[in-house]
N, C-alpha and C positions, 0 to 999 in steps of 0.2 A: 309629693307634697313637700317633703323635706328639702328637696333640691330647689323648689320655688321659694321656700322660706329663706334660703341662703342667697339665691339670685332670682328675684321675681321676674327678671327680663330674660330668663333662659328659654330660648325658643325650643330647645330640645326637651326641656322639662315641661313646657306648655303642651308640646305635641304629645308627649307620653301621657300627660294627664288627660287630654282630650280623647286620646285613643282608648285609654282605660275606662273613662266615664262613658263613652259611646258604646264600648263593649258591654257595659251594664245597661245599655239602652236608656240613658238619661240625656235626652237631646238638649235640654235647657242648659245644663252645666257644661256639656260638651261644646255647645255654641259659645258659651261664655269664655272658655279656655281658648277656643279657636279665634274668637274675636280679639282677645289679648295678643295672641300670637300674630295675627294679621296686622294689628296696630304696630307691632315691632318689625314685621317682615311682610309688607303688603302683597308681594307677589308669590308667597309660599304656595306652590302648586298642590302639595299634599293637603294643606289645610283647606284650600279652596275645594279640592275634590271631596274631602270629608264633609264639608258643609253641604255640598250638592247631594251626597249620599244621605245625609240626615234629612234634607228637604224631601228627597224622593221617598224615604221610608215614612216620614210624617204624612206625605200626601197619600200614600197607600193606606195608612191607618185611617185617615180622614174619610177616604172613599168607603172603606169597610164599615166605618162607624155611621156615616151619613148617607151613603149611596150616591153622593154627589161628586162628580169629577171636577177638576179645575183648581183654581187658586183658592187659598184660604180666604174666608170673608174678612174684609177690612172694616175697622171702625169708621163710622161716618165722621167727617170733619166737623168740628164745632162750628155752629152758626154764629155770626156776629150778633150782638145783643139786639140791634134794631133792624135785622134783616127780614 
């Protein structure tokens, strides 16, 4: 965190933050740090791999919780007022 206070665009600092947060199994905050890292370095293979790992773990949790395999349910798009 201190490194990111000094240099918020430090890809190394963002990677370490994401890795530590994911190690504590906090997918939301890990995704946030990885998103910032990918904004700075879009092709970062390690960040992309970690996002895939997080998605896989979350899918497994969802299956255990709901018994339903597949993609997470998406919110329905808003309907136009006169539709």
